[in-house]
C-alpha positions as CSV (number, residue, x, y, z in Angstrom):
1,X,-3.7,-20.0,-11.8
2,X,-4.7,-17.2,-9.6
3,X,-6.7,-17.7,-6.8
4,X,-10.0,-15.6,-5.5
5,X,-8.1,-14.0,-2.6
6,X,-6.4,-10.5,-1.7
7,X,-3.3,-10.3,-0.4
8,X,-2.1,-7.9,1.8
9,X,1.7,-7.2,2.6
10,X,2.4,-4.8,5.4
11,X,-0.8,-5.5,7.2
12,X,0.0,-5.2,10.7
13,X,0.5,-2.0,11.1
14,X,-1.8,0.8,11.9
15,X,-2.8,1.4,8.1
16,X,-2.6,-2.7,7.6
17,X,-5.0,-3.2,10.3
18,X,-7.5,-0.2,8.9
19,X,-7.5,-2.3,5.9
20,X,-7.8,-6.1,6.8
21,X,-10.9,-4.2,8.7
22,X,-12.2,-3.0,5.6
23,X,-12.0,-5.7,4.0
24,X,-13.5,-8.3,6.4
25,X,-16.4,-5.4,6.5
26,X,-17.1,-6.0,2.7
27,X,-16.7,-9.7,3.6
28,X,-13.8,-10.3,1.3
29,X,-11.7,-13.1,1.4
30,X,-8.1,-11.9,2.5
31,X,-4.6,-13.3,3.1
32,X,-2.5,-11.3,5.1
33,X,1.2,-12.2,4.8
34,X,3.1,-11.3,7.9
35,X,6.4,-11.6,10.0
36,X,4.6,-10.9,13.3
37,X,1.0,-12.2,13.4
38,X,0.7,-11.6,17.2
39,X,0.2,-7.7,15.9
40,X,-3.0,-8.7,14.4
41,X,-6.1,-8.2,17.1
42,X,-7.8,-11.3,18.0
43,X,-11.4,-10.0,16.5
44,X,-9.5,-10.0,13.0
45,X,-7.6,-12.9,13.6
46,X,-10.6,-14.9,14.2
47,X,-12.4,-13.7,11.5
48,X,-14.1,-16.1,8.8
49,X,-12.6,-14.1,5.8
50,X,-9.2,-13.6,6.9
51,X,-6.4,-16.0,6.6
52,X,-3.0,-15.4,8.4
53,X,0.5,-17.0,6.7
54,X,3.3,-16.1,8.9
55,X,6.8,-15.5,7.3
56,X,9.2,-13.2,6.2
57,X,9.7,-11.6,3.1
58,X,12.9,-13.2,1.7
59,X,10.8,-17.1,2.4
60,X,10.0,-17.6,-0.7
61,X,8.0,-21.0,-0.4
62,X,5.7,-19.2,2.3
63,X,5.1,-16.2,0.4
64,X,4.5,-18.1,-2.7
65,X,1.9,-20.0,-0.8
66,X,0.3,-16.8,0.0
67,X,0.5,-15.6,-3.6
68,X,-1.1,-18.6,-5.1
69,X,-4.0,-18.2,-3.1
70,X,-4.9,-14.4,-4.8
71,X,-6.0,-12.3,-7.8
72,X,-4.7,-8.9,-6.4
73,X,-2.0,-7.5,-3.8
74,X,-2.4,-4.5,-1.5
75,X,1.1,-3.5,-0.3
76,X,1.7,-1.4,2.6
77,X,5.3,-2.2,2.8
78,X,7.6,0.7,2.9
79,X,10.6,2.3,5.0
80,X,10.1,4.3,7.9
81,X,11.6,7.1,9.0
82,X,13.6,5.6,11.9
83,X,14.2,2.1,9.8
84,X,17.9,0.6,10.1
85,X,17.9,-0.1,6.7
86,X,21.5,0.4,4.7
87,X,20.2,-0.5,1.1
88,X,18.8,1.9,-1.2
89,X,16.9,-0.5,-3.0
90,X,16.0,-2.7,-0.2
91,X,12.5,-2.6,-0.9
92,X,12.6,-2.4,-4.8
93,X,14.4,-5.4,-4.7
94,X,11.7,-7.5,-2.6
95,X,9.3,-6.6,-5.4
96,X,11.7,-7.0,-8.0
97,X,13.5,-10.6,-7.1
98,X,10.8,-11.6,-4.2
99,X,7.2,-10.6,-5.4
100,X,6.9,-10.1,-9.2
101,X,8.6,-13.3,-9.9
102,X,5.7,-15.0,-7.8
103,X,3.0,-12.9,-9.5
104,X,4.0,-14.1,-12.8
105,X,4.1,-17.7,-11.7
106,X,1.0,-17.8,-10.4
107,X,-0.5,-15.2,-12.9
108,X,-1.4,-12.4,-10.4
109,X,-1.5,-9.7,-12.3
110,X,-3.4,-6.8,-9.9
111,X,-0.6,-5.2,-7.5
112,X,-1.2,-1.6,-5.2
113,X,1.9,-0.7,-3.8
114,X,2.6,2.3,-1.3
115,X,4.8,5.6,-2.3
116,X,5.1,8.8,-0.9
117,X,4.9,12.4,-2.0
118,X,8.7,11.9,-2.2
119,X,7.9,10.7,-5.7
120,X,7.2,13.4,-8.3
121,X,5.3,12.8,-11.5
122,X,5.3,15.2,-14.6
123,X,1.6,15.6,-14.4
124,X,2.4,16.9,-10.5
125,X,2.0,21.0,-10.1
126,X,4.2,23.0,-7.8
127,X,3.1,23.5,-4.1
128,X,4.7,24.9,-1.3
129,X,4.3,21.6,1.1
130,X,5.9,19.0,-0.8
131,X,9.3,20.6,-1.3
132,X,9.4,20.8,2.5
133,X,8.4,17.2,3.0
134,X,10.9,16.1,0.6
135,X,13.6,17.9,2.1
136,X,12.8,17.0,5.7
137,X,12.9,13.3,4.5
138,X,16.0,13.4,2.9
139,X,17.8,15.6,5.3
140,X,16.5,13.3,8.1
141,X,16.1,9.7,6.3
142,X,18.1,9.8,3.3
143,X,17.9,6.0,2.9
144,X,14.1,6.0,3.6
145,X,13.9,8.7,0.5
146,X,16.4,6.6,-1.8
147,X,14.1,3.6,-0.9
148,X,10.8,5.4,-2.1
149,X,12.3,6.5,-5.5
150,X,13.4,3.1,-6.3
151,X,10.0,1.7,-5.6
152,X,8.8,4.0,-8.0
153,X,11.4,3.4,-10.8
154,X,11.3,-0.4,-10.0
155,X,7.7,-0.6,-10.8
156,X,8.1,1.7,-13.5
157,X,10.7,-0.5,-15.5
158,X,10.4,-4.0,-14.1
159,X,6.8,-4.3,-13.9
160,X,5.9,-3.5,-17.3
161,X,3.5,-6.7,-17.8
162,X,2.0,-6.2,-14.4
163,X,-1.3,-4.1,-13.9
164,X,0.3,-2.0,-11.2
165,X,-0.8,0.9,-9.1
166,X,2.0,2.9,-7.3
167,X,-0.4,5.0,-4.4
168,X,1.2,8.3,-2.9
169,X,0.9,9.2,0.2
170,X,2.0,12.0,3.1
171,X,0.4,12.0,6.3
172,X,-1.9,9.4,7.2
173,X,-3.6,10.4,10.9
174,X,-6.0,8.0,12.3
175,X,-6.2,4.7,14.8
176,X,-6.9,1.1,13.7
177,X,-9.6,0.3,16.4
178,X,-12.9,-0.8,15.4
179,X,-14.6,2.3,16.8
180,X,-12.3,4.8,15.2
181,X,-12.1,3.3,11.6
182,X,-15.9,3.4,11.7
183,X,-15.7,6.8,12.2
184,X,-12.8,7.8,10.2
185,X,-14.1,5.6,7.0
186,X,-16.7,8.1,6.5
187,X,-14.9,11.2,6.2
188,X,-15.2,13.0,3.0
189,X,-18.2,10.7,2.4
190,X,-15.2,7.8,2.1
191,X,-14.0,9.4,-1.1
192,X,-10.3,11.0,-1.1
193,X,-9.0,13.1,-3.2
194,X,-7.1,10.7,-6.2
195,X,-4.8,12.4,-8.7
196,X,-2.0,14.6,-9.0
197,X,0.0,16.9,-6.6
198,X,-1.0,20.2,-6.4
199,X,-4.2,19.8,-8.6
200,X,-7.3,21.5,-7.3
201,X,-8.9,19.2,-4.1
202,X,-5.3,17.9,-3.2
203,X,-4.2,18.4,0.5
204,X,-1.3,17.1,2.6
205,X,-3.0,14.2,4.6
206,X,-5.8,11.7,4.6
207,X,-7.2,9.2,7.4
208,X,-5.8,5.8,6.8
209,X,-9.7,4.4,7.2
210,X,-10.1,6.6,3.8
211,X,-7.3,5.6,2.5
212,X,-7.8,2.0,2.9
213,X,-11.2,2.1,1.9
214,X,-10.1,3.5,-1.6
215,X,-7.5,0.6,-1.6
216,X,-10.5,-1.7,-1.2
217,X,-12.7,-0.3,-4.0
218,X,-9.4,-0.5,-6.1
219,X,-9.2,-4.4,-5.9
220,X,-12.6,-4.5,-6.7
221,X,-11.8,-2.7,-10.0
222,X,-13.0,0.7,-9.4
223,X,-10.0,2.3,-9.9
224,X,-8.5,0.7,-13.1
225,X,-7.7,4.0,-14.9
226,X,-5.1,4.4,-12.2
227,X,-3.0,1.3,-13.8
228,X,0.3,2.1,-14.6
229,X,0.1,5.4,-12.8
230,X,1.1,7.0,-9.3
231,X,-1.5,9.0,-8.3
232,X,-1.7,10.6,-4.8
233,X,-4.3,10.1,-2.2
234,X,-5.6,12.6,0.4
235,X,-8.2,14.5,1.9
236,X,-10.5,16.5,-0.3
237,X,-9.5,19.8,0.0
């Protein structure tokens, strides 16, 4: 039986901290599962709405404990350009072999997972910027590129029984301190562009706080039209 909390994976990076601030601001009970909990600011670590579980992604007992408490998952897991990972399926395998089985075990249906504009969709339109970004990533971080493409394929083929959304991002500026987060979350009136790359309104970046505000909306049922899809999230141009 699914719990009532929201599980955050990858919650100790800058975007992750912004997400934790947004969920705490909404007084939404949240579990953050992280391998290095010391990266969580003290004001959040002591927040009554935040539960912290420490563990690696391959620690199935600890991860199962976290998933069991939750009704939805927001994942910011993904490769960085300077990551030293060798497997092109590293992140896809985490979803396929670890996260998806535990979601099924605990009857958790909803998951939002991070992707990038390296993922193309048939609904996208051609742009000048996207091919440049994709070429840059493929040349300088081919394994990271392969991982992102594999994540998209993993959701499309291995999560057909789950309510998934892969949200695609490019540049996400913004800091995670409380003052910056409060200011940034109001950009664009707190409403980003959500849709297909190259369509009217799409741009190449969005503030982290605006992205995470949308993610919090999504686990509250305000983005169900994107279940089974891979929308791009950006500043409104």
